[in-house]
C-alpha positions in Angstrom: -51.6 32.8 30.4 -49.5 34.9 32.5 -49.2 38.7 32.2 -45.5 39.8 31.2 -46.3 43.3 30.4 -46.7 42.8 26.7 -50.1 41.9 26.2 -53.1 42.5 28.3 -54.7 39.5 29.9 -58.0 39.9 31.3 -58.4 38.8 35.0 -54.4 39.2 35.4 -54.3 43.2 35.1 -55.4 46.0 36.9 -59.0 47.2 36.0 -57.9 50.5 34.9 -55.3 49.1 32.4 -58.0 46.7 31.1 -60.6 49.3 30.7 -58.1 51.6 28.9 -57.5 49.0 26.2 -61.0 47.7 26.1 -62.3 51.2 25.3 -60.4 51.4 22.1 -62.3 48.2 20.9 -65.6 49.9 22.2 -64.8 52.8 20.1 -64.1 50.9 17.1 -67.0 48.4 17.2 -69.8 50.7 15.7 -67.1 51.5 13.0 -66.8 47.7 12.0 -70.4 47.1 12.0 -71.5 44.8 9.1 -67.8 44.9 7.6 -65.0 42.5 7.2 -62.7 43.6 9.9 -58.8 42.8 10.7 -57.7 43.0 14.2 -54.0 43.5 13.8 -52.0 42.5 16.8 -55.1 41.1 18.5 -53.1 39.7 21.6 -55.3 37.7 23.9 -58.5 38.3 21.7 -60.9 40.2 24.2 -61.0 43.1 21.8 -61.8 40.7 18.6 -64.7 39.5 21.0 -66.1 43.0 20.9 -65.4 43.7 17.2 -67.5 40.4 16.5 -70.3 41.9 18.3 -71.1 43.9 15.2 -68.7 43.0 12.3 -69.9 40.5 9.5 -66.4 38.9 10.1 -63.4 39.6 12.1 -59.8 38.2 11.3 -57.8 38.4 14.4 -53.9 38.1 13.9 -51.0 38.1 16.5 -47.2 37.0 16.1 -47.8 35.0 19.3 -48.8 31.5 19.2 -49.6 31.3 22.8 -51.6 34.4 22.5 -53.8 33.2 19.6 -54.3 29.6 21.3 -55.6 31.7 24.4 -57.6 33.8 22.3 -59.3 30.9 20.5 -60.0 29.3 23.6 -61.4 32.4 25.8 -63.1 34.1 22.9 -64.6 31.9 20.2 -67.1 33.6 18.3 -68.8 32.2 15.1 -67.7 35.1 12.9 -64.0 35.4 14.2 -61.0 33.6 13.0 -57.8 34.0 14.9 -54.4 33.4 13.1 -50.9 33.2 14.0 -49.1 35.8 11.8 -46.8 38.6 11.4 -48.3 42.0 10.9 -45.5 43.1 8.6 -46.8 40.1 6.0 -50.3 40.3 6.6 -51.5 37.0 4.7 -54.3 38.2 2.9 -54.8 39.3 -0.5 -54.8 43.1 -1.5 -58.1 45.0 -1.0 -59.9 42.3 1.0 -60.9 44.1 4.3 -63.2 46.6 4.8 -61.9 47.8 8.1 -58.7 47.3 10.4 -57.9 48.2 13.8 -54.4 48.3 15.1 -54.3 49.1 18.8 -51.2 49.7 20.8 -49.0 47.7 18.1 -46.9 49.9 16.2 -44.8 50.8 18.9 -43.6 47.4 19.5 -42.1 47.1 15.9 -39.0 48.5 14.1 -40.5 48.3 10.9 -43.4 50.6 11.6 -43.8 51.8 7.9 -43.9 48.2 6.7 -46.9 47.9 9.3 -49.0 50.8 7.8 -47.8 49.7 4.1 -49.5 46.1 4.8 -52.7 47.5 6.4 -53.1 49.9 3.4 -52.5 47.2 0.9 -55.2 44.7 2.5 -57.5 47.7 2.9 -60.3 48.3 0.3 -59.9 51.7 -1.3 -62.9 52.9 1.0 -61.6 51.1 4.1 -61.1 52.4 7.4 -58.4 52.1 9.7 -58.7 52.8 13.6 -55.0 53.0 15.0 -53.5 53.9 18.5 -50.2 54.2 20.1 -49.1 55.6 23.5 -48.3 59.2 23.4 -44.6 59.0 24.6 -44.7 62.6 26.3 -47.6 61.3 28.6 -46.6 57.7 29.2 -42.8 57.8 29.1 -41.6 61.0 29.7 -44.1 62.6 32.3 -44.6 59.3 34.1 -40.9 58.3 33.8 -41.7 54.8 32.9 -40.1 53.1 30.3 -41.9 50.0 28.4 -39.3 47.4 27.6 -41.3 46.0 24.7 -41.6 49.2 22.8 -39.2 49.9 20.1 -40.0 53.4 19.2 -43.0 55.5 20.8 -44.2 58.7 19.3 -45.7 61.9 20.5 -48.7 63.4 18.8 -47.0 65.1 15.9 -44.7 62.6 15.1 -47.5 60.0 14.9 -49.4 62.2 12.7 -46.3 62.7 10.3 -45.9 58.9 10.2 -49.7 58.4 9.1 -49.8 61.1 6.6 -46.5 59.8 5.1 -48.0 56.4 4.7 -51.6 57.4 3.8 -51.0 60.4 1.5 -54.5 61.5 -0.1 -56.4 60.1 2.8 -58.1 62.1 5.2 -57.0 61.6 8.7 -59.4 61.9 11.6 -59.0 61.8 15.4 -61.6 61.6 18.3 -62.3 65.4 18.7 -60.5 66.7 15.7 -59.7 66.0 12.0 -56.1 66.7 10.6 -55.8 67.7 7.0 
């Protein structure tokens, strides 16, 4: 699979870029231990493989059939299933997932609130969501680099506002601090 700039392809990207993306999954690995986890926008599957090391089961979905085929071939695991699916219509029943990860996906969609509504729908009431998005101030404004695959990027406060609106009555925790 070729690297187009949209999805990280191990072995085809700079080690720093791969490590930046991989670190999110390493952070989430203990959070999904023993749980049924959902990898929303799994891309090429390297992160799903990390989650599968501790999760009871991982369902990984991506809208790209090419990426899912690559993931199935490159990262097979007995407890991981890869699906071609649109994250704005997750093909799972309500409250069926213990934990979801959604790393570097939301900025690729115009229907950002729909994505969050779907994740909220499939998560159990005591479910956990680990989510990330690039900070527009650092990645776009300061570096003066525009990613053509991004529809809408956020600064920290904008992202926090969106999460609070979508997950009202839920504590939102950030690495190194908690927002109430």
